[in-house]
C-alpha positions as a printed Julia matrix, in Angstrom:
87×3 Matrix{Float64}:
 35.74  -32.09  -148.44
 39.28  -30.51  -149.38
 42.38  -32.87  -149.31
 43.0   -32.72  -145.65
 46.2   -34.6   -145.74
 47.81  -31.45  -147.29
 46.42  -29.36  -144.56
 46.94  -31.48  -141.45
 48.83  -34.27  -140.1
 47.59  -36.82  -137.29
 49.72  -39.47  -135.99
 47.77  -41.88  -133.79
 49.72  -44.36  -131.42
 48.52  -46.78  -128.71
 50.6   -47.22  -125.56
 50.05  -50.06  -123.24
 47.38  -48.51  -121.18
 45.01  -48.5   -124.26
 45.46  -44.66  -124.71
 45.31  -43.68  -128.17
 47.53  -40.57  -128.72
 46.83  -38.11  -131.28
 49.5   -35.38  -132.3
 48.33  -32.45  -134.46
 50.56  -30.05  -136.01
 48.85  -27.58  -138.36
 47.06  -24.24  -138.42
 43.42  -25.56  -138.0
 42.21  -24.32  -134.76
 38.72  -25.09  -133.36
 36.69  -28.26  -132.75
 37.87  -31.54  -133.95
 35.54  -34.53  -134.11
 37.26  -37.85  -133.76
 35.28  -41.24  -134.58
 37.11  -44.76  -134.24
 35.55  -47.31  -136.32
 36.05  -51.27  -136.38
 36.58  -52.89  -139.81
 33.0   -54.01  -139.71
 31.88  -50.22  -139.43
 30.95  -50.21  -135.68
 31.63  -47.18  -133.74
 34.38  -48.1   -131.15
 34.66  -44.46  -129.63
 33.63  -40.8   -130.65
 34.88  -37.7   -128.98
 35.1   -34.08  -129.78
 37.88  -31.69  -128.59
 38.89  -28.08  -129.2
 42.42  -27.64  -130.6
 43.81  -23.87  -129.4
 47.56  -24.14  -130.61
 49.13  -24.96  -133.72
 50.71  -28.12  -131.98
 48.56  -30.18  -129.7
 48.05  -33.41  -128.55
 44.94  -35.43  -127.48
 44.51  -38.75  -125.67
 41.31  -41.17  -126.01
 41.05  -44.04  -123.67
 39.96  -47.15  -125.59
 38.71  -49.29  -122.82
 37.97  -53.14  -123.42
 39.3   -52.8   -127.04
 39.86  -56.15  -128.82
 43.26  -56.56  -131.06
 42.84  -55.9   -134.52
 42.96  -52.97  -137.15
 40.73  -50.07  -136.62
 40.14  -46.8   -138.6
 40.26  -43.48  -137.33
 38.23  -40.66  -138.92
 39.12  -36.87  -137.87
 37.0   -33.79  -139.13
 37.51  -30.2   -138.53
 35.77  -27.31  -140.44
 35.18  -28.73  -143.94
 38.07  -31.09  -143.99
 38.63  -34.67  -142.85
 41.16  -37.43  -142.49
 41.37  -41.31  -142.16
 44.11  -43.31  -140.61
 44.5   -47.03  -139.66
 45.95  -48.21  -136.5
 46.64  -51.59  -134.95
 45.84  -52.75  -131.43
């Protein structure tokens, strides 16, 4: 894997309706795979979407998610990135 942090940025934010909003601003177009993990390693959510523009946003609904710290893992092509976020 390449150092994706130098190629694309992801800013996860959670609103009051359990919508995780992802903002992407990069030149990587195509399929993105997003997996959210609990700190115990369990998969909380898994979703794929196609990014068609240089700047794009995506939303993931996290139903019945407990408060705590989570990891988001995003993969596209040969690159991946991980971020932590708090619910």
